[in-house]
C-alpha positions, 0 to 999 in steps of 0.5 A: 508509475503508469498503467503501461509500466505495470506488468499485465495491465489487464491483470489485477493489481497485487497488493500487500497490506502492512499494519500491526493492528489486525482489525485495521488490516481486516477493515482495509481488506473488506474495503478492497476485496470487492474490487475485481481489479485488485488482489490482496496477496498478503498481510504483514504485521511489522516492517521486517516481515513486510520487507521479506514478503515484498521481496518474495511476492513482488507486489504492485502496491504496498499499503504501509503503516508508519508506526510498527514494531521491528522496523517502522514503515519509513525504513521498510519503505526505503528498503523495499524501494531500493530492491523493488523500485517499481513497487508503489507504496502508499504510506498510512498513519493514524497521525496526519502530520506533515513530518510523517507524510514528508518522511514517507515520501522521502523514503520512496512512497508514492502517496500518503493517506491518513487512516481516517481517510482510508476510504479514499484508497481506491482513488489513490491507487487509481491516481498513482498507477494511472489505472482505472479500477472500474465501477465499485462500491467499497464495503464499509 
């Protein structure tokens, strides 16, 4: 997805954060919140909630954990992309395995990031959206 394809390129990118581990969600929130061109619009702790929230909130980007209760991130991504093809999904997992990466990409994710590389999320967002986020220092 290019910046031109995003609605209101000057407005912050709307992000839905999906992970069953609340401390990890808070870590990602602390890292992304200081970036003014990003807006965290919601959090979900399982795949079913992620699908429901995505259909209601229409985020620009979803940061999606792979292993979750109710519905895994792969199937949640598949369902979301079917309904909202313009939404970018970034798959994340503690397991950095090619099979997981491939499964997320086949489900429609724009990128996959191992959780231990979460600090690279701003750069990944820039790459998949074609939109510069500006100068920032991620909080640690």
